N, C-alpha and C positions, 0 to 999 in steps of 0.2 A: 367185246374188249378180251384182250387176255386177261388168265388169273397170274397172282403171284406164282405159284408153281410154274407154269407155265411160263412165264420170265426168268426164272432161276433156271429152269431145264437150258430154256435158250442159251444164255450166259454160261452154263456147264457147258454145252457144247464146245460153243467158241471157245472158250478154257482148254480144252480135251482139242481140239486144234489146233492151240497155242502153243501145247504143253507146259499150263501154267496151271499148277495147282490149287494154287488158293489165288483167291483176284480181291483187294481191298476197294471200295466204295466210299469214298469222305461224302462229306456232305460242304460244299465249296464247288467257285467256279475256281478259273483260270487267275484270279486275281485275289483268293484266300478271305470272299464274303460270307460275311457269317446266314444274311438273307438273297436266298438266289433265285435268279429269277428261272421261268420254267423251262428253260430247255436245261438247265444245269441239275432238275432235280431228279438224278439219276437211284439217290438213296431212294426217294418214296415210293419212283417207281416201281423197284425192285422188290422193295418191301412193305409198301403200305404205310409204313410210319412216317406221318406226318411233321413232326415235331421238327424245331430248326437244327438239333445238335445232333450227332451219331453218326456211328461210319458204320454200315455194312462190309462185312469181310464173308465170302464164300468159298467153300470147299466143294471138292467132290460128292462128297456125300454129307456133310453139317455146312451151317450159316451160322450167322450170331451177329447181334446186335449190338454194339457200345450207345450208352447216353446218359446224361445227368440225372440227378436229380430231381430236376424242373420236368423227368417226364416219363419216370419210370410206372406211374399207373397206369398211362395213357398211354408208353409204347406196349405194353403187357397186353393192355386189351387188342389193341391193334396189329400186333403179333402172332397174336392168337391162330391156331389152324394154317399157320404158314412154314410152319416147321423151323422158323427161326430162332432161335434162345437168346434171351434177353440177358447182356450184361450189365449190371448196372455199376457206371464207374463208382470209384474211391468207397465201393462197400465192401468189405472184409472179405475175403477170399475168390473177388473178382479177379481174371487174369489180365494183362496188360494184351492188348491186340497182337505186339509181337509173341508173346507169352503163348497165344492160343494159336497161331499160326505155326511154333514151330513146335507144339505138343502134336498137330493133328499131319504135321508135315514131314518126311526125314530127307537125310541129307541125300542132296545133286535133286528135290525137288526145287520148285519157282513157284516165287511168289509173285505177284506183278500188281500194277496197276499204272492208269492215266497221270504221268508225272504233272501235269500241268495242272492237277485240280493237287495237289499235293507241295504240302511248304517243302523247303530246303532243309528245314531243323528236323521236321518229322521223316524225310527223304532219309539224310543221313540217323536217324535213330534206329529204323528199319534197316538200312543198310549193315547197318553195325552189330545190332544182334544176329541178323539173319547169316550173315558170315561167319560168325562165331557158330550158330549152329549147321553149318554146311549147306546154307538153302543158296540158289542163287535167287537173282533178283532184277526182274525185265518193269524199267521207268517208263517206256515209251509203248505202255498197252492202252490202247482205247478199243475196247471189247463193245463198251453201251451203244456208241453207235451203228453198230453192226448187226446187233438187236433191238433197237426201240424205232422201229418202222415208222412209226407219228409223231415221231420227235420236235419237239416246237421248233422253234426257228430260233437263231438268235436274234435278240432284240433290236431295234432301229432306229429309238424315238428321236426326236428333234432335241436341239438342245438351246440351252436360254441363258445369256449371259445375268450370273446376279453382281446387281450393280449396288457403286460404292454406299448409299445410302444403307445398305443392308450388311454388307461384311466391312466397313470400315479402314476397307486396303486393298489396294491395285496390286494386281497379279508382278508388275514390276517389281512391286516392291518387298512382296513375300517372296521373288526370283530371287532377290538382292541377300534375303535374311537366307534361307538358303542356300546361295554359293559362298557367304559368308560363315554359313557350320562346316562345309566342304573342305574349303578352306583351312580350315583351324585344325581335320584330320587328316590332311592330308590327302584329301579325292579328287582326280579332275572329274569322274562323274557318280549320277545319284540315280539309279535306274529304281523309278517309281511305280508300284504294279496293283495298290491300293486302289480301289477309284474311290474313294471319297477321299484320300489326302492330293489325289490328280483333280477333284471339284472345288475344293477348298484352294490349290494353290493357282488355280487359272480361274477362280471365279464361275466355275461351270457348273450348270444346273441340266437333267435330262430326266426322265420317266422309265428307264430300261427295265425298275426292279419296284415292284409294288412296294410302297410305302419307305422305299431308299431311293429319292428325287437325283440321280446320277446316273453317269453315262459307264456303260465299257468301253475303258480307256488304258493304254499305258504313258508312260510320257519316259524319259531320259534326259535329264539336264547336264550340261557339261558345263565350264567356266564362263563362255563366252555364246552359247548358242543352246537350244533347247528343244526338244521334239515332242509332240504328243502323236502318239499311235491310236486312231479315230481314223473312220468314213466322213470323207470331210461333206459330203453330202447332207450332211446329218449338223453340221455346224451353224447355230444365226449367224449372222451378219455383223452383231457389236464382237461377237468372241473370233472369227475370222480375219476381222480389220485390227483387234490386239494383238491375233498372234502374230498378224504380217509385222506388225509398228516395233513387236518387242523380237523380231527374230526369232520366232517359235514355227518351228519346219511341222505342219500336217501330213503324216505318214500310213500308209493304210494301218489297219489295225493290227493283221498277224504281221505285219515288215520290221518287228521288232527283233523278231524273232533269228532274221538274217545281219540286223542292226549291230547285237549286240555283240557278233562277232568282229567285228571291223572295232572294236572300242579298245582305246591305248591309252593306258596309265591304271591308276588306282580307281576300281568302281565302287564305289559307294552299295551294297545289297543289306537290304534287313531279311537274314535270313528265316526269321517266323511270319515270314507272310509273301515275300518273293516266292514263285513257283520252280520245282526242281528241273524241270524241264527247260528253261529256261538258264538257270545257271551252269545246266551241263553246256551251252554253247559257247561259255563265256570262254575268252582266253588271257583275256586282260589279269594283273593281281588286282584282289578285291579287298575292300575293306569291310567289316561286320559289326553290324550296331543298329539299333533299332532307326528305324527312316527320321530326321530331324522334324520331318513334318508331323509327325505323331505329336509333339510335344507341343507346338507350338500351335496347330489345331485346336486343341483341346483348353488353350488359354485364350478365353474371349477377350476382346477388347470390348471398352464403353460403348460404342456404337452396336455391336451385335448384343451386347447387357440389353439398354433400352432397347432394343427391338422383342429381342426374348419376352423381359417384363411385358411389354406390350402383348406379345403370343401365350403367355400364361391369364391376362388377364381376359383377353378374346377367348379359351377356352375353360376358363374360372365360370364365364358367363355360360356357356354350352352348356358345360357340367351340371352347372346348377339349373339351370331350365329343365336340364334332365332327372334331377333330384327331385324337381319340386311336380315333374309329372309323377313319377315314380311313388313318391309317400302320398299322391294325393289323388290318384287312380284306383282300380279294382285290378290288384294282380293277377287274380284269375279269369283275367282276359289277355293277358300278358306271355311269351316266351321268351327265351333266351336272344332270339332272332331277331322279334318285334324290339324289343328294351335296345338292345344294339343298332337298329336299326334307326328307331325316335333320336338315340344317343347323335349317333351319324348325321341324321337329319339336319337338329342342332348346331353342331361343329360347322355344317356349308354353309348354313347361313350367316357367317364370321365373315368379317371381311376379309382379302385375300387366303383363305382357305384353301390349300392346294391336294390334299389327300389326310388320309388318317395315318399317323406314324410306324402302326402296327396294328394288325388284324388284330379289335377289339376280343378280348376274355370276357364276356358275358358269360358267370358259371353258377346256378342255381346251387341251392344246398351243395348235396356231397359230391356235385361235377367239382367243388369250386376247390377239391382237396386235391386238383390236376391242377399246377402252379400252370401251365399254358397249355388247359381244357382249350377246346374250338368247336364249337358248335356248327351243325354242318343242316343242310337240307335234312341229310338222310339221317340224321343223329343232335337230337335236342331235347329240351326240358321245357314243359310248360311249367308257370309260377304260377305260387300261391301263396296264399294269406299268412305264411307262417315260416321260419328262418329266415335264410342270408343270401343276399344275390350280393357273389364279386364283379366287379365289373374295373377290367385293368385296359387303359384303352390312351390314346394322342394323339395330337395332329400335329402336320407338317404345314405350318403358314409360311408367307415370305419374310414375317416376323423372324421366324424361328421354328422350334422341334420340341412338344410338349408329352408327357407321359407322368398320368395320374392314374392311382387305386384307388376304390372307396370301397369299405363292405355295408351293404345294406340291410336292414330292418325290417322286413315284408309285415313282421306280426311277430303271435309269441316267439320266443325260442327260450332255449333250454340254461338251466345254469351254467351248465357247462363252456355252452356257446357264448356267453353273456363275459364270464372268467376272463376265456382266451382273446376276445374281441377287447377286452379293456387292457390285458394284459399286453398286447402286441402295440396298443397305443400308447402302454407307456413308453414300449422299445421305441417307438416313433418316436416320440416327445423326446427322451432322453437324445437321442443321437442328433437330432435337431437342435437341442440349444449345444451344445459342445463347443469351448472354448479352446484352444491348443495353440501350442508352440508350433511353428515353422518347422517342417522338418517332421513333422507326420505323415504318419503316411492312412488310406482306409485299415488296414491291420492294426493299425495303433489305436483305431476308434470304433472297430467291429463290437467290439466288448460290450458298449453303453446300449446298445441294440438288442444284442444278442442276451444280454448280462437277467433281466425278468426274465425272458424265456428259460435260460441253464437251471438259474435258480428253481424254477422246480422240475427238470431232468427233458427240460423239452427243448426243440432245434428245428429250423427248416433248413432241408438236406440244400441251400442256396448261398450265392452272395446276400448282403445284405441290401447293395446300390451297385450301380455301372454309369462310366459316367454319360453325356448324353451331346450329340454333337446340335449345329447349327445350320438348319434346314439340310442336315444328314443325315449319318446313322441314329437310330434313337439308343443304340449301344456302342459309345467308344470307346477306344483308349486313350492316356494309358493308368485312368483313374478309377476306384470303384472301392467297397464295402466288402470286404470278407476277414474271415477269423484264421484263416493259413493262407499260404501260397498256392497257386494251382499252376503247373508250371506252360501250360498249354495256354495261358490267358494273361494278357499284356496288362496289368489291372491295380500295381500295386503301386504304381507311383507315388512320387511327394505330393501333397495337395498343395497345386498352386493357385493364387490368385485368378477368379475369372474361369478354373474351370465349372463347368455343373456336371451333378452329380444326384442322382436319382436315392432315395431313402427310404426302404419297404421291405418290414422284417413283417413276419406273417406265420399263423399256426395252420397245421395242412392236417387233418386226421379223416385217412384213408377213410370213405363208407359215411363221413356223417358230414362235415364241415371244411371252409377253408376260408381264413379271414386276412387282410393283407393290407395295411394304412399306407399309402405313397405320397410322397409329396419331389417335388424338384428344387434343388439347394445352389447356390451358387457360392466357391466360395471364397471370401475375403478376409484382408485383413482386418485389424484391429488394430488395439495399439504396442507399442515398441517403446521399451524401458530394457532396463540392464538385466534382464533374464531373456530376452531377446524377442522376437515378431510373433505377436499373439493374434491368433486367426480365427475364423467365427463363420458361420454359413449364414445366407441370405437367403430366407425360403423366397420361392419363385410362384406355388400355386395357391391357391386360394377358392378354396370349397371346402364347405364345412365337412368334419364325420360326423356321422350319424349316433345322435346323442342317447339315440334309443338303445343302441348296445353295450353302452357305458354301464358300471358299475361303480359309482364314487366312492362306494369304501375301499375301493379296492389304491384310489390314488393318494399320491401325496400331495399339498396344498401346491406345491411350487408349479408339479405338474397340471393341474385344475387352473392353476394362473397363465400357466402360458396356454392351455387351450382357452379359457375366455378372451385372452389377449390378440392369439389367433381369429377366435372367429369374429373378435370385433373391426380386426380387419379386412377381413370375407366381405363382413356387410358394408365395412365404407368402398370398399374396393370395385363390390361385385355390385350391389344394388343399383348405381347410375345404369346400368347394363341391360337392365329385367323392366319389365310391365312392373305397372301396381302392385297387382295381384302377386307375381313373383316375389316383390321386392318386400311384400308385408307379409310372406309366408319365412322370407327368409331372417328377415328381425325377430321373427319368434323362436328359430331354431337358430341360430345366434346369442340367443341372450346366455347369460352370465352361469354358470353353474355353482352349484354350494351345494357342500355333504347335509 
């Protein structure tokens, strides 16, 4: 196996041959996907950093990697000894990627990237800044294929039709809604490159990416026809029949790069997601805006919500069984890997379980300070009868997608740990209790969660929550909770009824501990009066919070009342899905608390 240094040396040789002085390697595929299949893990291959977000820049004598606050600790550890400098995004003094490149190149030098892996919005930013500094740019430069000899193949998993009993809407009706949106904006064509949008539009699922049950595909929707770009040998018979019935052409995966050249009339593109290489081939006039599918997909209908509720009850049962085992066994016999495996097995027992919705984060003690820590066979910690274990996990079921975090107390904890455990729980409760007028965005509500921590000059360097897909991505646009707009993220939309939303404030102290409390919620309408339409959240997750970590003296009476009511619901909904011993234990740990 080659080392990181050897791989970087190989890339630099190809850069020299191509007369390129800086090469940009994003964490993406041809579809601007957050979590990518093995074929597209070039940034990981070249840097050794395994986080889900980051961009690597390689120059002739330097290299740097940008990532966000979720991964600062992890990246620092994994980049050690590689010669790659860590750039902490959002921190004072950290240069932008383009600034770094301009500082290390001189006028007349060239920066390059594979335009299929960079969205057009980002590419235009590079073009503008590099031109202002006299730099040239090569946007059609695939150097990765030249140096990655044992690169995995593109996935080719069979598809399956996701039926009306789960989606609540047939593809022809969805296509009709999309065409109405196109007509309203004067567009004759819509190019769809996001694979979760294609999966939603055509009620199509597959297994091309771990924990993301979709197929790599493109689509072009026109006024009276549509095309899906996918190897037709992968298609299930039901989907194939529906495509024929609704005049949806099945074209080879790469054929879109030729077909876009023939489009006539205004073509709708989403510059935040469509890749730069595809747009460079377009000759038709374009209309630029977020894809209309983004909002449609995020607003779950009543059939989807009914299924989602059932998915969360199944998942709640699996998580409670795990919690029972964890709290009633000797932690000295466990480690992070065995604990995660036990939880996975409990999910597998549930009807219509498909796979985990992301790699479980099972982090003991100081490891939990790394928000997206990942235990491996080469690096994991044993548990002990003290401290805390953070477990962030989720499942994909035919019914829907779940995402939950609980922080478990394994024995004696410090006063500091108990203090922040309680403060973070207060943050969670305050946000979940929110009532607000329609028109609010996550930006308006984030302070409810962050307030108890900001009062103590404490913060968590990430958003408070994200949207969730319906048997799609566990991270879904366009809704979320954060205190400021992050330009590269489409997660600040108005909160609409039917949107699924995570609520996950936390406290992370490097070298000490990490705490996070997470439920999933759905946005619902409340009363409407002369002041407008009031909104609230319906909780979907039913798993007890570990009361062994709580200091009740730090909580308000209404917060304790909320917690007691929540735990009563947990027992009522989950106990019928447990054996007698587990149900008896659940009754005890959900008993009302009093100061």
